[in-house]
C-alpha positions in Angstrom: -14.2 38.2 9.7 -17.0 37.1 7.3 -20.5 36.0 8.4 -19.7 32.3 7.7 -16.8 32.3 10.1 -18.7 34.3 12.8 -21.5 31.7 12.6 -19.0 28.9 12.9 -17.3 30.4 16.0 -20.7 31.1 17.6 -21.5 27.5 17.2 -18.3 26.5 18.8 -18.9 28.9 21.7 -22.2 27.3 22.3 -20.6 23.9 22.6 -17.9 25.2 24.9 -20.4 27.0 27.2 -22.3 23.7 27.6 -19.1 21.8 28.4 -17.3 24.0 30.9 -17.0 21.2 33.3 -15.9 18.7 30.7 -12.4 17.8 29.6 -11.0 19.0 26.3 -12.3 16.1 24.3 -15.5 14.2 24.1 -14.0 10.8 24.8 -14.9 10.8 28.6 -18.5 11.6 28.3 -20.4 8.6 29.7 -24.2 8.6 29.3 -26.8 5.9 29.6 -27.4 3.8 26.5 -30.3 4.9 24.2 -33.0 2.4 23.0 -31.8 0.1 20.3 -32.5 1.3 16.8 -33.8 -1.0 14.0 -31.1 -2.6 11.9 -30.3 -1.1 8.5 -27.5 -2.0 6.1 -27.4 1.6 4.8 -25.4 4.4 6.5 -28.2 6.9 6.1 -29.5 8.5 9.3 -32.8 10.2 10.2 -32.2 13.8 9.0 -34.2 15.0 12.0 -31.4 14.1 14.4 -29.2 16.7 12.7 -26.3 14.3 12.0 -25.2 13.8 8.4 -24.2 10.3 7.3 -20.5 9.9 6.6 -19.5 9.3 2.9 -16.2 7.6 2.3 -15.6 7.8 -1.5 -14.4 4.6 -3.1 -14.8 2.7 0.1 -18.0 0.8 1.2 -19.8 0.9 4.5 -19.9 -2.3 6.6 -23.3 -3.8 7.0 -24.6 -4.9 10.4 -27.6 -6.8 11.8 -29.4 -6.3 15.1 -29.4 -9.2 17.6 -31.2 -8.6 21.0 -30.2 -5.0 20.9 -26.6 -5.6 19.8 -25.3 -4.4 16.5 -23.3 -7.3 15.0 -20.6 -6.9 12.4 -18.9 -9.7 10.5 -15.3 -8.8 9.6 -12.9 -11.0 7.5 -9.2 -10.2 7.4 -8.0 -11.4 4.0 -6.0 -11.0 0.9 -7.6 -8.4 -1.4 -6.6 -7.8 -5.0 -7.3 -4.1 -5.7 -6.5 -1.4 -8.2 -5.0 2.0 -7.3 -5.5 3.2 -10.9 -7.1 1.3 -13.8 -4.6 -1.4 -14.7 -2.4 -0.9 -11.6 -3.3 -4.1 -9.8 -2.0 -4.5 -6.2 -2.1 -7.6 -4.0 -2.9 -6.0 -0.6 -4.4 -7.3 2.6 -7.7 -5.8 3.9 -11.1 -6.5 5.2 -14.3 -7.9 3.6 -12.8 -7.5 0.1 -11.9 -3.9 0.5 -8.7 -1.8 1.0 -9.0 0.1 3.2 -11.6 -1.8 5.1 -15.3 -0.9 5.0 -16.4 2.0 7.2 -18.0 1.2 10.5 -20.6 3.9 11.4 -22.3 3.6 14.8 -23.6 5.8 17.6 -22.5 6.7 21.1 -24.2 4.2 23.5 -24.5 1.4 21.0 -23.6 -2.1 22.1 -21.5 -3.7 19.3 -20.3 -7.2 18.6 -17.5 -7.6 16.0 -17.0 -11.2 14.8 -13.5 -11.2 13.3 -12.4 -14.1 11.1 -8.7 -14.6 10.2 -8.5 -15.7 6.5 -4.8 -14.9 6.4 -2.1 -17.6 6.4 -0.6 -16.2 9.6 -1.6 -14.9 13.1 -3.7 -11.8 13.3 -5.3 -9.5 15.9 -7.6 -6.5 15.6 -7.1 -3.2 17.5 -9.8 -0.6 18.0 -7.8 2.6 17.8 -8.8 5.2 20.3 -11.7 3.3 21.9 -12.1 3.2 25.7 -13.1 -0.5 26.1 -12.3 -3.4 28.4 -8.7 -4.6 28.2 -9.8 -8.0 27.1 -11.2 -6.4 23.9 -8.2 -4.2 23.1 -6.7 -6.6 20.6 -3.1 -6.6 21.8 -1.8 -10.0 20.8 0.0 -11.8 23.7 -1.0 -9.1 26.2 -4.8 -8.9 26.2 -5.6 -11.9 24.0 -4.1 -14.8 22.1 -3.6 -14.0 18.4 -6.3 -15.3 16.1 -5.0 -18.3 14.3 -5.6 -18.8 10.5 -9.1 -20.0 9.9 -10.3 -19.1 13.4 -12.5 -16.3 14.8 -12.5 -14.0 17.8 -15.5 -12.1 19.1 -15.1 -8.6 20.3 -18.0 -7.0 22.2 -18.3 -3.8 24.1 -20.5 -0.7 24.7 -19.5 2.5 23.1 -19.2 5.5 25.4 -17.5 8.2 23.4 -17.9 9.8 20.0 -15.5 10.9 17.2 -13.3 9.7 14.4 -11.6 6.4 15.3 -10.3 3.4 13.3 -9.7 -0.3 13.4 -6.5 -2.0 12.2 -4.3 -5.0 12.5 -2.0 -4.9 15.5 0.6 -6.9 13.7 3.0 -4.2 12.5 3.8 -5.3 9.0 0.2 -6.2 8.3 -0.6 -2.6 8.8 1.7 -1.7 5.8 -0.3 -4.2 3.7 -3.3 -2.0 4.0 -5.2 -3.3 7.1 -7.1 -0.3 8.4 -10.7 1.1 8.3 -12.8 3.9 9.8 -14.7 3.3 13.1 -16.9 6.4 13.3 -19.0 7.0 16.4 -21.7 9.7 16.1 -22.7 11.7 19.1 -26.3 11.5 20.5 -26.9 15.0 19.4 -25.2 16.8 16.5 -22.2 19.0 17.4 -22.7 22.7 16.8 -22.3 24.1 14.3 -24.1 21.2 12.5 -22.5 20.0 9.2 -24.5 19.4 6.0 -21.9 17.0 4.5 -19.5 14.6 6.2 -16.7 12.8 4.4 -14.0 10.4 5.5 -10.6 9.8 3.9 -8.0 7.1 4.8 -4.4 8.2 4.0 -2.0 5.3 3.0 1.4 5.0 1.3 2.9 2.0 -0.5 6.2 0.8 -2.0 5.6 -1.3 -5.0 8.6 -2.3 -7.2 8.4 -2.5 -11.0 6.8 -5.6 -12.4 5.5 -6.5 -8.9 2.0 -6.4 -7.4 2.9 -7.0 -3.7 3.8 -4.0 -1.4 7.3 -4.0 0.0 6.4 -3.5 3.7 10.1 -3.1 4.6 10.7 -0.1 2.4 11.1 3.4 3.7 10.4 5.2 0.4 7.0 5.1 -1.1 6.0 5.5 -4.8 2.2 5.1 -4.5 0.1 7.3 -2.3 -3.6 6.7 -1.9 -6.8 8.2 -0.5 -9.4 5.5 0.3 -7.3 3.0 -1.7 -7.2 5.1 -4.9 -4.4 7.3 -6.3 -5.3 10.5 -8.1 -6.9 10.9 -10.6 -8.8 7.7 -9.7 -10.0 9.3 -6.4 -13.7 10.1 -6.7 -14.4 13.8 -6.1 -16.5 14.9 -3.1 -19.6 16.9 -4.0 -21.1 19.7 -1.9 -23.6 22.5 -2.5 -22.4 26.1 -2.3 -23.0 27.4 1.2 -23.0 24.1 2.9 -20.9 23.4 6.0 -18.6 20.5 5.4 -16.6 18.1 7.7 -13.8 16.0 6.3 -12.4 13.2 8.6 -8.8 12.2 7.9 -7.0 9.2 9.4 -3.4 8.0 8.7 -1.9 4.6 9.3 1.5 4.4 7.6 5.1 5.5 7.9 4.8 9.1 6.8 3.1 12.2 8.2 0.9 14.0 5.7 0.3 17.8 5.6 -3.2 17.9 4.0 -3.9 21.1 2.1 -7.3 22.5 0.9 -7.4 25.0 -1.9 -9.9 27.9 -2.0 -11.0 27.7 1.7 -9.9 28.1 5.2 -11.0 25.4 7.7 -10.9 24.7 11.5 -9.6 21.6 13.1 -12.5 20.4 15.3 -11.5 16.9 16.3 -8.6 14.5 16.8 -8.3 10.8 17.4 -9.2 11.7 21.0 -12.6 13.1 20.1 -14.2 16.5 19.6 -12.2 19.6 20.5 -14.3 21.4 23.1 -12.9 24.9 23.0 -13.3 28.1 21.0 -9.6 28.6 20.9 -9.4 27.4 17.2 -7.6 29.1 14.4 -8.3 29.1 10.7 -5.9 27.0 8.6 -5.7 25.5 5.1 -3.1 22.9 5.8 -3.3 20.3 8.7 -0.6 17.8 9.6 -2.0 14.3 10.0 0.6 12.3 11.8 1.0 8.6 11.9 -1.8 6.9 13.9 -3.7 10.2 14.1 -7.1 11.5 13.1 -8.0 15.0 12.3 -11.5 16.4 11.6 -11.6 19.7 9.7 -14.7 21.8 9.1 -15.4 24.7 6.8 -18.2 26.6 5.0 -18.1 25.8 1.3 -18.7 29.4 0.2 -16.3 29.6 -2.7 -17.6 27.8 -5.8 -15.3 25.8 -8.0 -13.3 22.6 -8.2 -10.7 22.5 -5.5 -7.8 20.2 -4.8 -7.4 18.5 -1.4 -4.0 16.9 -1.2 -0.9 16.0 0.7 1.6 18.8 0.2 4.8 16.7 0.4 6.0 17.0 -3.2 6.8 13.3 -3.6 3.3 12.5 -2.5 1.7 14.5 -5.3 2.9 12.0 -7.9 2.4 8.4 -8.8 5.2 5.8 -9.5 8.0 8.3 -8.7 11.2 7.6 -10.6 14.9 8.5 -10.0 15.4 9.2 -13.7 14.7 12.9 -13.5 16.8 16.1 -13.2 20.5 15.6 -12.8 20.2 11.8 -13.0 18.7 11.8 -16.4 19.2 14.2 -19.4 17.8 13.4 -22.8 18.4 15.9 -25.7 15.6 14.1 -27.5 13.1 15.6 -25.1 13.7 19.0 -26.7 10.5 20.2 -28.4 8.4 17.8 -26.3 4.7 18.7 -26.4 4.8 20.2 -23.0 8.4 21.4 -23.1 10.2 24.0 -25.2 12.8 23.8 -28.0 15.6 25.0 -25.7 14.6 22.4 -23.0 17.7 20.2 -23.7 20.0 23.0 -22.6 18.4 23.6 -19.2 20.0 21.5 -16.4 17.5 19.5 -14.4 15.0 18.9 -17.3 12.7 17.0 -17.1 11.1 17.3 -13.7 7.3 17.2 -13.9 5.2 15.2 -16.3 1.8 16.4 -17.5 -0.4 13.7 -18.9 -4.0 14.3 -19.8 -6.0 11.0 -19.4 -9.5 12.4 -18.7 -11.2 9.8 -20.8 -10.1 7.0 -18.5 -11.9 8.5 -15.5 -15.4 9.4 -16.7 -18.0 9.1 -13.9 -20.8 11.3 -12.7 -18.6 12.9 -10.1 -16.2 14.2 -12.8 -18.9 15.6 -15.0 -18.1 19.2 -15.9 -14.5 19.2 -14.8 -12.2 21.3 -16.9 -10.5 19.4 -19.7 -7.1 18.3 -18.6 -8.0 17.9 -14.9 -6.4 14.5 -14.6 -2.9 15.8 -15.5 -2.7 17.8 -12.3 -4.4 15.3 -10.0 -1.9 12.6 -9.0 -0.8 10.6 -6.0 -2.4 11.6 -2.6 -4.8 14.0 -4.3 -8.5 14.4 -4.7 -11.0 17.1 -5.5 -13.8 18.7 -3.6 -16.4 20.3 -5.9 -18.4 23.3 -4.5 -21.3 23.3 -6.9 -24.3 25.5 -7.5 -27.5 23.7 -6.5 -28.6 23.0 -10.1 -25.3 21.4 -11.0 -25.2 19.4 -7.8 -28.7 18.1 -8.4 -27.9 17.2 -12.0 -24.8 15.1 -11.0 -26.8 13.4 -8.2 -29.4 12.4 -10.8 -26.6 11.1 -13.0 -25.3 9.0 -10.1 -28.8 7.6 -9.4 -29.1 6.7 -13.1 -25.8 4.9 -13.1 -26.7 2.6 -10.2 
């Protein structure tokens, strides 16, 4: 067992020893509310509290304002025209102009008020997935509240008394398949041990979009576009960390498929679920975690292996974009022989072609892709992204490039 893993397990043991009388998750820890903090539209936290801000690549954070000690969020459910890839326009439904919706980042003990406006042409209701709140605030249309009519608002207000990775979403079933989900992250009062240096969040979604159409087919059971934070690889923005840092990645899934998410180059530990923090040292190293429908999984690892590493769903069909039935036995074209990425005898091999390999690096130039190996886009498709474990000098250079691009 290497030193990084020993350090990780020692940290978990410390947590477990302090929580021997607690349940196996953090969701039932009820503590008095802390003093209200000043409002800030930015997600950054005071580094002295030991809690890293959550970064959700390609997805904004939701701003808030402070009113008499209550954090107030304005949320609009609405049609959103977005792009999975440059030029692949999709008419989805989301929140505040974003699919998935902006990330809500708050603290255990906060009092929150969420003013939800329905800008859709049909009834709507919002559910706060995994939160222990009064039944009147649960968002179950017809059971705990009347649905929100088009053009009307509903005010949800409650005090947070748990911490972990949760999410908000429409509780009208087919609206969920139009993209209506977002992170609801609640930080603990004190950082969990071992403390992480980088904290990321990724929303997993799948879509069925027919040719020459921009509207998802919410009745379909087969999906041809798979996204992370609303983008399909290679449009997904890589995550950047320094070599040696401890990293947390939060994964949430609201769709019709389960997703076995695999990380290259590192082992990780599952440290949390949609029920909260796992308070036990009985954890095992993995490099693939199954994120089921309506579930959340937090994974943590020490980024001690430098390089550019894929993080992706390992279902083969989910590692592609715009899947087509015209491959293998269903399609055989002798003209493909001698293709740039094939061989002269390809036309004689049953099943050819199967995988396409298209280098389109020039379409995805941004600071986060600086220094990636030529051709990286050809192998990064569908529900795939990259985590870059960088030496400090390279990390700092890219951060400076990002600052200059703003």
